C-alpha positions as CSV (number, residue, x, y, z in Angstrom):
1,X,0.0,0.0,0.0
2,X,1.5,3.3,-0.9
3,X,2.0,6.1,1.6
4,X,-1.0,8.3,0.3
5,X,-3.5,5.4,0.4
6,X,-2.4,4.5,3.9
7,X,-2.7,8.1,5.1
8,X,-6.2,8.3,3.6
9,X,-7.3,5.0,5.2
10,X,-6.0,6.2,8.5
11,X,-7.8,9.5,8.2
12,X,-11.1,7.8,7.3
13,X,-10.7,5.3,10.2
14,X,-10.0,8.1,12.7
15,X,-13.1,10.1,11.4
16,X,-15.2,7.0,11.7
17,X,-13.9,6.3,15.3
18,X,-14.7,9.9,16.3
19,X,-18.2,9.6,14.9
20,X,-18.8,6.3,16.7
21,X,-17.5,7.7,20.0
22,X,-19.8,10.7,19.6
23,X,-22.7,8.4,18.7
24,X,-22.1,6.3,21.8
25,X,-22.2,9.4,24.0
26,X,-25.3,10.7,22.3
27,X,-27.1,7.3,22.8
28,X,-26.1,7.3,26.5
29,X,-27.8,10.6,27.0
30,X,-30.9,9.8,24.9
31,X,-34.2,9.4,26.6
32,X,-37.9,9.3,25.6
33,X,-40.6,11.0,27.6
34,X,-44.3,11.2,27.4
35,X,-47.3,12.4,29.4
36,X,-50.9,11.2,29.2
37,X,-53.5,13.6,27.8
38,X,-54.3,15.3,31.2
39,X,-50.7,15.3,32.3
40,X,-51.3,13.2,35.4
41,X,-48.9,10.5,34.3
42,X,-45.4,11.2,33.1
43,X,-42.8,8.5,32.1
44,X,-39.2,8.7,31.0
45,X,-37.5,5.7,29.3
46,X,-34.1,4.7,28.1
47,X,-33.5,3.8,24.4
48,X,-33.9,0.2,25.4
49,X,-37.4,0.9,26.7
50,X,-36.4,0.5,30.3
51,X,-38.5,2.8,32.5
52,X,-36.2,5.4,34.1
53,X,-38.9,7.5,35.8
54,X,-42.6,7.5,36.6
55,X,-44.4,10.5,38.0
56,X,-48.0,10.5,39.1
57,X,-49.8,13.7,40.0
58,X,-52.6,13.7,42.6
59,X,-55.1,13.8,39.7
60,X,-53.9,10.3,38.7
61,X,-55.4,9.0,41.9
62,X,-58.9,9.9,40.7
63,X,-58.9,6.8,38.5
64,X,-59.6,3.2,39.4
65,X,-56.6,0.9,39.7
66,X,-57.4,-0.6,36.2
67,X,-57.7,2.8,34.6
68,X,-54.5,4.0,36.2
69,X,-52.7,0.9,35.0
70,X,-53.9,1.5,31.5
71,X,-52.8,5.1,31.6
72,X,-49.3,4.2,32.9
73,X,-48.8,1.5,30.2
74,X,-50.1,3.7,27.4
75,X,-47.7,6.5,28.5
76,X,-44.8,4.0,28.7
77,X,-45.5,3.0,25.1
78,X,-45.7,6.6,24.0
79,X,-42.3,7.3,25.7
80,X,-40.8,4.2,24.1
81,X,-42.0,5.4,20.6
82,X,-40.4,8.8,21.3
83,X,-37.1,7.2,22.4
84,X,-37.1,5.1,19.2
85,X,-37.7,8.2,17.0
86,X,-34.9,10.0,18.8
87,X,-32.6,7.0,18.3
88,X,-33.4,7.0,14.6
89,X,-32.7,10.8,14.4
90,X,-29.4,10.4,16.2
91,X,-28.1,7.2,14.6
92,X,-29.2,7.4,10.9
93,X,-27.0,10.3,10.0
94,X,-24.0,8.6,11.4
95,X,-24.4,5.0,10.2
96,X,-26.4,5.8,7.0
97,X,-29.7,4.4,5.9
98,X,-28.2,1.1,4.6
99,X,-26.6,0.2,7.9
100,X,-29.4,1.5,10.1
101,X,-31.3,-1.8,10.0
102,X,-28.1,-3.6,11.1
103,X,-27.6,-1.2,13.9
104,X,-31.2,-1.7,15.1
105,X,-30.9,-5.5,15.0
106,X,-27.6,-5.3,17.0
107,X,-29.1,-2.8,19.5
108,X,-32.2,-5.0,20.0
109,X,-30.0,-8.1,20.5
110,X,-28.3,-6.3,23.5
111,X,-31.6,-4.9,24.9
112,X,-34.5,-7.1,23.7
113,X,-37.8,-5.3,23.5
114,X,-40.3,-6.5,26.1
115,X,-43.9,-5.5,25.8
116,X,-45.4,-4.4,29.1
117,X,-48.2,-6.6,30.5
118,X,-51.7,-5.3,30.2
119,X,-54.0,-4.9,33.2
120,X,-54.8,-8.1,34.9
121,X,-57.2,-9.2,37.6
122,X,-55.8,-9.4,41.1
123,X,-54.7,-12.8,42.2
124,X,-57.4,-15.0,43.9
125,X,-57.5,-14.7,47.7
126,X,-56.6,-18.4,47.9
127,X,-53.2,-17.7,46.4
128,X,-52.3,-15.0,49.0
129,X,-50.4,-15.9,52.2
130,X,-52.7,-16.6,55.1
131,X,-50.6,-14.9,57.8
132,X,-49.2,-11.5,57.1
133,X,-45.4,-11.4,57.2
134,X,-44.1,-10.8,60.7
135,X,-41.5,-8.3,61.7
136,X,-38.7,-9.6,63.8
137,X,-39.2,-9.2,67.5
138,X,-37.8,-6.2,69.2
139,X,-34.7,-6.8,71.2
140,X,-35.5,-7.8,74.8
141,X,-34.5,-5.6,77.7
142,X,-33.4,-7.1,81.0
143,X,-36.2,-7.2,83.5
144,X,-36.0,-4.8,86.4
145,X,-35.8,-7.7,88.9
146,X,-32.4,-8.7,87.5
147,X,-31.0,-6.0,89.7
148,X,-33.2,-6.3,92.8
149,X,-30.9,-4.7,95.4
150,X,-29.0,-2.1,93.5
151,X,-29.5,0.4,90.8
152,X,-27.8,-0.1,87.4
153,X,-26.4,3.4,88.0
154,X,-24.7,2.2,91.2
155,X,-25.5,5.4,93.0
156,X,-24.4,7.7,90.2
157,X,-27.2,9.8,88.9
């Protein structure tokens, strides 16, 4: 390989390495956020779809548990869609359209998408523990009659 071709290859490699490094940092900072229509549920997710934050306003408590569950899940999905759109906006210009599908496949392989479960009925009472969990007993104190003839202070008060 002649000197000029080698220098050009090294320059391209260094440019590509710098773009990949910048891309990695951009992806690390990337998040998706969404709110439900009345703003009572807010969710923030990572590009992988992992929930990073969930905020409920007092207005969210005006719903039944089933309605609130549905609102939370719908808001998570909206935040995940936003994170995916931001990922595409960030990655496509760097890797190009042709390699974007490969990038997505590799990204999903490292962080598989998991659809959140929908609302479910509570478990039957028969499946719940009969006795509530018990807290450990408080440490015992010596009884007063262990020192019948003298004070534990031995006259020093």
